[in-house]
N, C-alpha and C positions, 0 to 999 in steps of 0.2 A: 761466192754466189756466181754461179755462171748463167748468163742470159744474153740473148741477141736482141736487137731492137726490131719489133714488130711492126708491121705495116699500120700506119694511121689513117683510117678512113673518117673523113669529115662528113658531116651531115650538111650538105649544100643548100638545102632549101632555105629561103628566108622565112624564118617563122617569127612574127612579132611577139614580144613578151607576154605571155598568158595565153597565147593561141595554141590549140593543140597540134602536137607534131604530126605530120603527114607519114603514115605507116603503109600508104600504097606504094611506095616507092620499092623497086627490086630489092630482094633480101641480099645484103653483102655477103661474100663468101666466107669471109671470117669475122670473128668477134673483135670490136673495136670499142674500148670504153668512150673515148671521145665521140663517137657516132652514138652510141647508146644513150650516154647520159645528157645529150644536148635536149634543150627545150622542155624537159618534163616537169622539172620543179616549179617554174613558173606558172605553168598550167595547174599544176596540184594547188597552188596557192591562190591563184586568181578564182578557181572554182570553189573555194572554201574548204577543200577536203580535210584539212587540219584542225578545223574548228568543231566544237561540239554541236554547233548548230546543223552540221551535215547530218546528224543522226536523224533528224525529221525525215531526210529523204532516202534513208535505207529501208529498203523491203524487210530485212531480216533485223530491224531495231528492236532491242529490248529496254525495259525501263530500268535501267542500272547504269551507274556512272563509274568513271574511273579518273583519277585524277593524281597529277604527279608534277612537281618542279624540277626542272635542270639545275643542278648545282651551278649557281652563277659563276663563271668564269672570271677571273680578274681581268679588268680593262687594261692591264698594263701591257699586254703583248698578245701574240699569236696563241691558238691552242696547240696542244702536243698530240702524242699519241695516247696519253692517258685520258686527255679529255675525248678523243675519238672513240675509246673504248668506253666511257659513260655513254656518249651518244649511241654508239652500236647497240648496247644492252638496252638503254632506256626506248630507243625508237622501235626495236623489235618488239617489246612489251606493248607500247601505245598501239602500234599498228595491228598487234595481234588482237587487242581489246576492240579495236574498230571493226575487225572482221568478224567478231563475235557479237556485233551489233551494240556494243556500249556507247554510252556518250562520253567522249574523252576529251579532257583536257590537259594539255601538257604545255606549260608556260616557260618561256625563253626569258632570259634576263643575264644583267651583268653587274658584277660588283664593283665597287669603286674602289677596293682595297687600298685604303689610307696609306699606309706605311710604303708600300711597294710603287704605288703610282707615284706619290710625291717625290719619292727617292728617283725613279726613272726621270720625272720631268725636271728635277734639279740638276740631273746629270747632263741631260740634253742641254739644258738652258746655259750650263757652263761650257760645254763643249762648243756650242753654235755661236754663243754670244758673249762667251766669257764672264757671266753675271752669276751671283748666288742669289738664293731665294730672298736673302734680307736685302738684297739691293733693290727689291721691289716692294710695294705695298702689298698686303695680304690680297686685296680685290685684283691686283695687276696679277699676282701669281695664279690666283684662282681661275683667272681668264686663260692664262696658259694651259693649265690642266685641263679645263673645258674643252679647249681645241685638241688638246692630246686624247682625250676621251673620245670626241666626235670621230677622231681619225681611227683609233684603235677599235673602238666598239663597232663601226662598221665592218671592219676587217674581221673581226670575230663572228659576226652574223654572217657574213659571206662565208666562212669556213663552215659553218654549221649548216648553210644550205647546200653548199657542196658535198657534205656529208650525208646529205639526204633527209636530215632531221625534220621529222613531221610536226615542228613546233606551230602553236598557234601564235603567230605574229601579230595579231590584231590585240594581244594581250601581254607582249613584250614590256619589260620594266627594267629599270634600273635602280639601285638601292639609295640613290640619291635623287631621283626625280620627285616632282611634288607630292605624289601620293605616298610614296615610301618614306619620305622625309615627314610627313604628316604621321605615319604609324610611328616612326623613331621617337618622335616628340611625345605623343601619347603614351607609349610605352614607359618612357623615362618618367614622365609626370605621375602616371599611375603607380609606379615602382616607388617613387620618392614618396608618394602620399601615404603609400601602405608601409613605410619604413624600412623597405628592403634595399633601397639606395641611400647611402649616406656619404658624408664627406669627412675626411679624417686624415690625420698626419700617419703615415705609415712607411715602411719600407719596401719599395718597389723595384723591379727588375728594371735598370735603365741603360739604355742603348747611348753611349756618348757620341757615337757617330750620327745618330739619328737627333739627339737630344729630346729624347721621348721615352717615356715609360712602355714598356711591353708586357705581355701576359705570361704566365709560368709556362703555358704550353707552346709559347713562342721561343722558349729558349732550349736550345740544343746543348746536350753534353758531350763534349770531346774528351774522350778518355786519353791520358797521356801515361806512358809507363815510367817515364823519366824525364830529364833535361830535352826539351824540345824548343826549336825556334819557329815561331810563327808569324806569317804576316798579319798585320793588324791595321784597320783603316785609320789613315791620319799618321802613319809611322813610315817613314821611308825604309827604314832597316828592319829585320825582323826582330820580334820580342821574345826573350827567355821565359819559358814556363816549365813546370814539371820540377821545380827544385824548393827545397825547404830551408829557409834562412833562420839561425838561431842567433839571439843577441841576449844581452842580459840588462836588467833594470836594477840599478844598486838601492839597496834598503835604506830609508831615510833615518837617520840617527844612529846607525851602527854599522859595523863591518858586515860585509856580505851582499849577497845578490840573488836575484830570480831570475833564471834563464827561460825565455819563452821562444818558441818557434812558430814560424808563420810562412805562408806562401806568398803573403803580400805586405812586404816590410815598408811599402811607402803609406800604408793606412796606421802605422804606429804613431802617426802625429795625432790621430783622433782617438788614442787610447785613453780610457777613463778608470780602468781597474784592471787588477790582475786575479784570475780564477784558479782556484786549485779544488780538488776532490776532498772532502772533508776526511777521508780515511786515508788518504795518501800519507805515508809516514815520512817522506822526504819533507813535507812542508807543515807538519804539526808545530813547529816552533815559530813560524811566520804569520800564523792565522791572526788576523786583526792589525797586523802592522801595515805599514806604508812604503811604497817605493817613490823615488823621485824621477820624473820625466826628465832626460837629458836634454830635451831641446824647448821645453816649454815650462813655465814656473808653475807647475801644479804636482800635486801629490797623487799617486794611484793607490787606492786602498787595495788589500789582498783580501779577497772574499773567498768563501768557500761554496761549492754547489756541487749537487751529484751530476748535472749535467755535463761536467768535465770529465772527458776520457783520460784516464790516467796512463793508458798505454801510447798515447798519440805526442809525439815530439818529446818534450822535457816533462810533460804531464801538468805544466802551469801554462794558462791561456790568456793571453792580452784580449782585453775586452774593447771592442770598437763598436758600439751600438749602432752608430749610424751608416755602418758599411759592411754589416754581417747579420744574417737573419737570427742566427743562434745567439749572438750578443746582444740583438735587439730585445730577445725574450729574457735574457739575463738582466738587462736594465730595467724592464718592468718588473722582475721579482726584486730586484735590489735597489730600485729608486736612483739610478745611476743616471747623469747626464748624457746628453747625446751630442756629440761635436762633428759637424760635417766638414771634412777637410778635402773633399774632391767635389767639385762642382759639375753641373749638368753638361759641361762641354769638356770635361775630362782633364780639366787642369786643377792644379792645387788651388785652395782658397787662402784668404788672408790670414785665416786662423794658424797657418803653419809657418808663419813668418815671412819676413820678405825675402830670404834666401830661397825659399821654395815657390813663393806665390806667382801663380801664372805659368808654372812649369807643368808639362804634360805629365800624366800620373805614372807612366812606365818609365819616362825618363827621371822622374823624381825617385823610383824605386832604386836606381844606380846611385843616385847622388845620397839617399838616406843610408845606404849600407857603406858608402865612402866615409860620411860623417860618423857613424857608429865605429867604423874601423879607427878614424881619427881620434875618437874618445876611449879606444880601446875596449868598447862593449861588444864589437863583433866576435861571435863565437864559432862561426863557420856556415858553410852551406853544402847539401847534398841532395843527391837525385832523390825525387819523391813521386810515387804514382799518385795521380789525382785527376777528378773530374773538372774540367775547365767550361764554365757556362758560357755559350755563344748565342748571340743573337740569330737567329734564323733568317732574319730579314735583311741585317746588314753584315753579318759576319763579325761585326765588334765584339769584344769580350765584354760581359756583361758587369756593370758596377752596381751594385746594391747601394741605393741611395734613399734617403729620408725625405718624402715629398707630401705635399697636402694633395689629395687625390680624391675622387669619387669612386666608392666601392658597391658593389653587390653583394648582398647576403646571401651566399648560395646555399648555405646549410638548410635552410628552412624550404626554400624552393626544392632543393634536392629531395628532401624527405617526401615533400608531397608528390612531386613525380614519381618516385619510386613506388610510393602506395597506389598510385594511378596505374603504372605499368604493370605491377606484379611479377610474375615469373615469364610473362609473355615475349618479352624482348630482354634475356638476361644480359647480352652484351652491353646494350643501353643502360641497364640497370648499372652495371660496374663502372661504365663511363660517368654517368651522373653521380655515383657515390665518390668517384675519383675527384670530381669537381666541386665538393663540397666547402672547400676553402673559399673565402671571400675574393671576389674578382675585381681588379682594378680595371676600371673601364675608361679612366681618362687618358688622352694622348696629345702630347704637346706638338701637334701638327697642326697645319693650315687646311689640309684638305680632307674633308670628313663633315660628318653631322656635328655642326658646333653645339656644344652642350646647352639646352634651354634652362640653364640656371643663371641667376643674376645676384651679384654682389651688392647689398644694401648698404648705402654709406648714410648714416644720419646725420643731419646738419649739426647737431650740437654733440655729436660723439668725438671722443679723444682717440688717438691713435692706440692708446693703451686699452681702452674699452673695446676698439674694434679686435685687437690681438686676443683678448680674453674670451670675448663671444663670437669668434670666427664662424663656428658652425651656425649659431643663430641669426648671424647677418647674412643669410643666403636665402634665397626663395627661388621657385622654379614655376615655370608657367608654360601653356600653349602658345603664348605669345609674350610681348613684353608688356601688353595693357594687362592681361591676367596676372602677370607677375607683379605687377604695380599693386593691383587691387589686393593680392594676397599679401604684399609687404605692408600695405598701409592697414590692414586687419590685424596682422600678426603683432606689428608693433604700436597699434594704436595712435597712429599719426596721420596726418593728412598728405596728400600726393605731392605736396610741395616741400614736404619736410625731409625729403631724402633724394637720393640719386640711385639709378640702378646701372650696373655695368656687367654686361654678360661674360661669362667665362669664355675666354679666348681659346680654350682646349676643345678637342672634338673627342667624340665617343669612339671607342674601339670598334674596328670594323666588324668583327664579330658579333658586337651587339645588334647591329642592324640586319647582319645576315641570319642572326637567330630567329628574326622574326618573318623570314620570307615565306614560309609555307602559308602563313594567313595573309602577311602583307600584301602578297602578290594577288591575292583574291578581293582587295579593297578594305581589309581591316584598317582602321576602326570602324568604318561604315559598314552597316548590314547590307551589303550588296546581295545581289541574287547568286553571283558566283559563290561568294563565301557561304551562304546557305546551302547551296546544291554541292559544292566539291570540298567542303572543309568538315572533317579532317581529310588530308590527302589521304588516297588509297595506299601508297607505297612511298617511301624515300629509298632511291639507289644511288649510291655514292661510293667514292674510294673508303678503303677501311682506314686510310691515314687520317680521315676527317671525324673519326668517331668522338675524339675530345674536342677538337677545335669548334665543330659545327653541329654534330649530332645531338651530344649531350646538352649543348646550350639551347636548341631548339626546343627539346623536351622540355626543360625547365620554364623556360620562358612562354611557350605555348601553353603549357598546363595552367600557369599563373594568370596569364592575360586573357586566355580564351575558356579556361576551365576544361579544356579538352587536350588530349595527346595530339599534336599536329600532323600525326601520320599513324595508319594502322599495323603497317608493317616496315621493316628496314631491311634493305638488301645492300650488303656491303661486297664490293668487288676487290681483288687484289690489285697491288700496283704493278704496272708495266715497265719492265726493265729492258735494257738492250740485250742483244743475243749472247753477250758475256756474262750477263746477270748483273750488270751494274745499274744503279740508279740513273735516271736521265738527268743529265746536267749539262747546261750549255758549255761550261768550261771543258767539260770531257768532249765535246764535240757530236755526242750522240743524242741530242735532242732532235726529233725528226718532226717536221711539220707534216700532218696528215696529207696537206694538198700536194706535197712533193712525190709521196708514195702514189697518189690518185693520177697525177699528170706526168710523173717523171720529172727527172731533173738531172743535169750533168754535174760532174764534180766541180767544174769551174764556177757555176751558178751558186753550189753549196759552199764553196770557200768565200765568195762575195758577201754572201749573207751572214757569214761568221764576221768578216770584217766591217759589215754595216751595223753590227750590234755594239753593246755597251760593254763587252769584255775589255780587260787591260791587255796590252800587248803579250805579256806571257801566256795567259791563259788562251788567247787566240791561237798563239803557235801550237799549243797543246791539242785544241779544238780541231785545228786545220790538219794536223799530223794523222789523228785519228780517222778523221773523214776519209784521208788519202788510204788509209790502210782498209777501212771498213767499206768503201765504195769507190775503188779506183775507177770504176766507169760510170759513177754517178747512179742514181735509183731508177730502176725501169718503171714505165707506165703500167700501173696495176689496176687503176679504177677504183671508184668508190665501192662497188658492189664486193670486190675480192677482199678489200680493206675490212670491210664490215663483217663478211663472213669468217675471215681469218680471227679477227678480234673475239668473235662470238665463239669460236671453235676451241678456245682455251676454256678450261675450267675456272670460272671467274672467282669461286670461292676457295681459299687455301692458300697455296704457296703463290709466291708472286709469278708474274707473267714475263718470260724471257722471248721477246718477240723479235724475230729477224725479218728482213725484206723478202728472203727466199720464201717463206712460209706464205706471205701474201702473194708471191708470184704463183706459187704452186695453185692457190685459191683461183688466180686468174685463169690458168688452164682448165678448171673446172668450169668457169664462166664459159669458156670457148666450148666446152664440151656439151653444155647446154644450149649454146648458140647453134652449135651443128645439129643436135638432136631436134631442135624445133624446126631447123631448114629442112630437115629430111621429112618430118611430119607433116610440114605444109606441103611437100612436094607430092605425097601420097595420099592426102586426105580427099576423099570425095563423098559419096554416099557411106552412112554408117548405120549399122545394125547393132542390135543389143544382144541377141540370143540366137542360136546355144552358143556356149563358149566351150572351147576344147580345154584340155588339160593344161598348156600353156597358157592360155589367156588365164585361165582360172588362178593358175599360180602367180602370174604378175599381178593380178588384183587382189590376191591374198597378201602379196608384199606390200603392196600400197596401202592396203587397210591396216596392216602391222605397223607401217610408217606412220600413219595418221595417228594411231594410238600412241605412239611413242612421242611423238610431236605434243600431242595434247597432254600426255603425262610430263614431259620435259618442262612445258610452259607453266602447268600447275605447280612444279617444284622449283621453278626459275632456275632449272638445270639447262641453258641454252647450248650448252656445249654438245649435251645429249641430243638436242633436237637437231644442231647442224650435222652431226655425225649420222643420225638416222637419214637425214635427207641426202647427204653426200653418198652414202652407201647404198640408198635406193636407186638414185639416178645413174650413178656410174657402174654399178655393178648388177643390179637387178634388171634395170630398164635397158641400159645401153648394152653391156657385156652380154646378157642373156637373152632378153626379150627382142631387142632391135635386131640381133643377128639371125634370131630364129625366124622372123616374120619378114625378113627381106625376099627370100625366095618366094614366099606366098604373094608378096605384093609385087613382084618383078614380072614383067609381061614376057621378058626373054633374058632371063638372068644368066643362062647358061648352066644353071645348077644341075639340070637334068643330065648334061653331058659328063658332069662331074660323078654322077652316081649319087647325089646328095639328096635328089626329089625322087620319090617313088610313088608320088601320088599327083593326082590332078587337082589344083585348088579351084573351088567353084567361086563364083562371083559372091555368092552368100558368104563364104568364109572370109572373102576380103573386106566385106562390109563390116563383120564383125571385129576383125583384126584393127581396121582403121578405127571401129568405136573404142576399142580397148586401148589403143594407142592415144587417141585423143584424150580419152579420160585420163589416163596415167599422167600425161604432159600437162594438163590443165589444172588438176588437183595438185600435182608437184609444184607448179608455178605459184599457186595460191600458197602453198605450205613455206615455200621460199621467200615469198615477198617482205615479209618483214625483216629479212636480212639483206635481201638483194632487191631493193625497190626499183632501181631504174632498168636492170635488165629484165626482170620479170614484168614490169610494165610494157617495155618494149615488145616482149614476145607475147604476152597476153593481148595486146591490142592487135597484133598481126593474127592471131588465133581467131578473134572475134570478127575481124574482117573477113576471113576465109567463110565463117559460118554465116556471113551476110547481116551481121547485126553490128550495130554502133556500139562503140565504147564510151560514150559521153556521160552516162549517169555513175554516180558514185558507186552504185551497187555493182557495175561491171568491173571495177578496178579490183586487181589482185589484193590490194591492202584493205579492201572493204567487202571481201567476199568470204562467204562461210567456207570452212575447211573440211566440213564432214558431210560431203552430198548424199543424200538417200536415195542413191539409185542402186539398182540390181548390180551394178559393177562395183560397188564399194561395200558389200557385205562380206562379213567373214566366212570362210569356207572350212573344209574338213583338215583337220591337223595332219592327215595323211600327205597333203600337197606340200606343207611346209617342211615335212621329213624328206620327202621325194627330192625337193628342190635341192637340199644339202648334198644329197647323194649325187645328183645329176651335174651340180657345180664340180665337185671332186672330179667325176669322170671327165667332164669338158676340160679341166687343168691339165689332166694326165693326157687326154687326147691330143692336146694343143701342143704337147712336147714330142709327138710322133712325126717324123718328116717322111714315112713311106707308109704304103697300105699294109695292112696285115690281114690275113684270112680271118673270114668269120668263124666263129667258135660256137659250137652247140653246147649250150650250157643247161645243165638240169640242177635247179636249185630248190627243190621241194623242201628242203632243210632250212632254206632262208627265203620264206615268202615275200617279204618286204623287197629285196634285192631282185627277185625274179619279177615281181608287179612292176617295178621301176624299169627294169630292161625293157619288157615288152611295151610298157607306156611312154616311155621317153627316149628309146633308142634313137629314133629318127631325129628328134630334137638335138640330142648330144652329137649325132653325126654332123647335123648341119653347122653346128656352133664351133665344134672341134677340128673339122676338115678332114680327118681320116676317113677312108672309104668305109670302114666298118669299126665297130667299138670292141675292143677286147675286154674281157670281163674274166677275172680269176676268182673264183670262190672256193673257199676251204670247207 
């Protein structure tokens, strides 16, 4: 990427926050994002332009509403270019709807991001103070997290404002603020009352690094082709994966053995049976027999089940119900015990014996293999292609563990949601169907919504009774008082006959996020916002959230409100770097949008990596990538250029490979707009409206066509077609053709006559018409561009209004609140012949601009080609003016 530093022009007038910017200052000679973007946003916000109440002040208001929520970014850090794409698309949609007179509400918010936030705060706590979470009380730790939230939440909101997001800040919400907490509690209680939430012992995906359960969709599958050494949290050395270990169990009471294969030999301490396929001829003779465990005094029955894959390993499978999902199902079918041999912290439990108790699971793996070898039961190890489950949050290898947790019965909700959706949102139907398995919503964290369920301990109950009646001894309520009333009624006892202990676990972050479309509007209270703006008009979000968020919102919204939470879903692709790689801090390719907007040096980019939470090895990789991709840093591109560049990609389909050079190209377009309006302001005086010559009619027809393309693009949510149409009109039709053609008309002494380019005298009336057409094209184009370039179009629009002698103080005068289809004589469609002529003339101009010396005028008879003949006699003067040669050569066959 080649670029040179542009002159930075500062807006020097002291403007108090919220006061309108002074546009009476002289027009700067060149475009500077810093100058343009100063002061506008605080004024917009103070004037209330982003609230639905502004609709009452719009002269073109219609009795229709448009509502949307921003996917709440995690409070863990700063926004990246993926968030910027979301903002650019959504802001373009809401600004467009305001221009059409809709009552618009676009609600901002932040997500508390339970696992991610707690992890980040724990790292900072250890780095800065050498303390772990367990060294503090729960209240002390939560105080630390709230401090972090305040700091990072304000940083995210600052970024959103810098991106020009026209969010209604008066309605900003946080997924753990009091209103949203009330919504989460209400949802949990209602779903418990209806039997859709239950507590049970089940096998869950467990992250030993987090010491918490995580959901299925937070588990990434890492494909290994064979033996691979990987870094695992908590281990200094890399751990071996992608191998299959084979060992034997001796058959009890007779000679012989049964060999089994496994990728996790450390779990053999929890084996309770050996399973074979009933039709496998190799094991017909051992059906019903038993094997003796070499390290524990127990017998393992040899059972038969058709679930066994005869082709995998030896065909005999060790059964470890407490540590494998398939084995758990086998235990249910064959009434097998479940022995937990790996604890929540990833160390071996006392059931393993003193020789392994407290040993880390992957260290125990090697010790088990050594012990098997010593007993001459080890039969070998080989490479094995496998899929390794990894926690997307911590990078830890997932350990299936048997835990008592709270689950949501998703099957029933999914079926009801699918019936409501029908075929209107087929992608969402698929996602909802995919999530029909029960969802574990317990998380063993401190940061989050503490589960509003309480364990009841009866004064006269024994420990045995408590264990036997574990589920019955739980109640839930909107408050402890309500839970106490429920417990007293449920067990027929007085309030002093039992004690309540609230579950220390918190709810999965996606549970609270799934309520956001209606919780943000005040649910469960029947607020005026909820009545007016729910269901949301549309949900726009990244395609990677279809399972995490979208499907769950559909299920929870349908169940709790009786309606789909949104009428339409618009999914955009992921933003990748210019090499097509996923954005990752460890790769050094995560870009802060503000660094693209304001520019940043390579030195500062490197400092930001060092200030982050990456380990030293990842930091080195990231910094080297930055030196390669940004040797001179990142140039100042401005908000408008960044937004326009992001919206110029086809958002639906393949992932977006964004490079800063493409954003820089859009900055050049911003400068073209700046210079065009600068020229326009210099020539505008009196303006007439008719009659129009051919060139005026042609450019108006191009503008009219552009308006139609924009309307169609917005209707289809194809913003890339809108930006392409606007870019083409402004750059080619307006600047390359029309402006070059009218310059001699508007010039008092341009010298054009001496060059032989002007053979007519232009009257004052003609100049008035040209000015009117130019003003019309520029003003309408600015209105069309304003959803994508709010700062630049505001600056230019206000200067146009000043020239006309009118103030721009009312909301209706702002480009983001102006109708885009002016019903004037200048905006009406004209004959198709002009469009045809225009294409021919452009090709002539391109050919003529390549000629560097005059050529003689040729007399052309083209009775056999009437269109070209008409074009020549109608447009030859225009073509000569634009393409510079003294006459136009035409060769007709």
